[in-house]
N, C-alpha and C positions, 0 to 999 in steps of 0.2 A: 609484420606491420604496421602496427596500432593507429588506429586510430586521427586522424588530429582534435584540438578538440575545440569549435566551432566557435564566434565572437558571443558573447552574451545577446546582445538581440538579437543571430538567427537561430542562437538554442529555443529565446523566447516569443521571437515570430513563431514556429516551427511546431508548439506542443501549447499555446496561450490554453488554444480556443479546444482542444484532446481533457490537455489539462478541470476549466472551466468546466468545461458540460459531465465529465468525471465526481466534479464533487458539486455540483448539483446535482443530479442521479442520486448522491448519496445523504446528501445535508437538506438540499433546499436550496432555494434561489440564493433569499437571502444571508443564508453562515458560511452558501458558497463565495461572495465574493469578499466574505471578509478569508475566510482562507487563502483563496486563489491567492492574494494579495500575502499572507505567507506566505505562503509556500513558495513565492520566486522571491520576494524578501530571501528565503532560508536559503534559496536554490544562490542565489545572489551572495552573498556571504564564500558559500566554500567555493565557489565557478571555481575560483583560484588553483584553488587545493590538486583540482585534479587532473589525472593525467590525460587521462585520457578521450575520446569525444565518444566511445563504441557502452548501447547501454540506456545512451541518458531519457529518455521514453520513459524506461523501468526506474531512474532515479529519482527522475521528475513525482510520479506519478506511484511513489515508493512518501514519497515527501511529506506528498501530502496525505497521505492515506496515513499516515502518523499521527498527523494533525487534530484526522478524524479523529482518529483514537485517545489522541487527546485527552482529545477538545470529551467525548466518551466517558473519559474515568473522573472524569473535572467533575458532571454531570450528576445530581443523580437524577432518578426520575421520580416526575414530583406526579403521572400523572399517565392511569395507566397506557394500553399500548396499543395506539389507533391504528386499523389494518383502513387497509387505501382502499378505494372506490373499485370495485372489479377481485372483491377478496383477496389478494397477495399478500402481503408482508413485507413491506418497504423494508424493508431492514437491512445496512450494508451487510455485502459477507464477514466482517468480522466483529461485527455482533452477532453473525446469526450461528460462530463456529467456535465463541467465545466457549461458554456452556460444555465445551467438549477440550480445545488447547488453555486452554487458560493455566491448568498442570502441565504443561509444558516448557523445559530450559525456553526460553531469550528464542533462540536461531530455529528451533521444530519450532513453535510457534508462531512464528512468520514464514518459513519457510515453509509450511500449512494453509497456512493462510492465505497468502499471493495465490499458490499454485492451486490451491483447489475451491476460494472462495473469489479471486480472478479468475482464477485458470494465464495466472504468466504463464511463459517457458520452465525453464532452466533454466538457459540463459541472462535471462530477462533477472530473477530470485538472481541467481546468484552475485549480478551486479550490485543492486539492493541490499544484498547481505554483504555485498564489496569480498566477495573471497571470489572461486567459479563453476563455472557447472557440475564439473559434479562432487566439489561442497550441496552445492542444493539442495542437489538430488538426495543425497546419502541423509541432511539435517533434513529433509521433508519425508523421505523413509524410514529414517529412523521415526520420527512426531507421531509415525502412520502405524509401526511395528509399536511404539508408548503406547499411542489409544485402544487399542487390539486387546493388545496384555490388561489395559484397564474396567475395559468394558463385557470381558472375559471372563 
């Protein structure tokens, strides 16, 4: 039996802190505020079409991730990559994986990035892709096989 979709206010209260932290970690405090608003505005627009309330966390984090990706694609690098104090590269996982995954079909690319970049479970990836856990597992596996072929 499918899980009922909670009222939007409940959904928002449940996920707002995690989404904001997710965005701040990836794009910084200033940019995160704008993306946070865009994320929940897009979620609100699509909320009425949801058929069940399963995997809402993965769904909203996917919206936020896609906004980050879209913004990164629109921007041209204007300066050198800055390494954060402590020597760690602060790039988000989708940017780290981009050189490897750009040649993959879109569904496989998303599955690989969400699985290996964000460590999401296949059930959450399936929800983000609008498919099943098994389809997400197959997409990620097919993407990894393609990457292995290209590098060998």
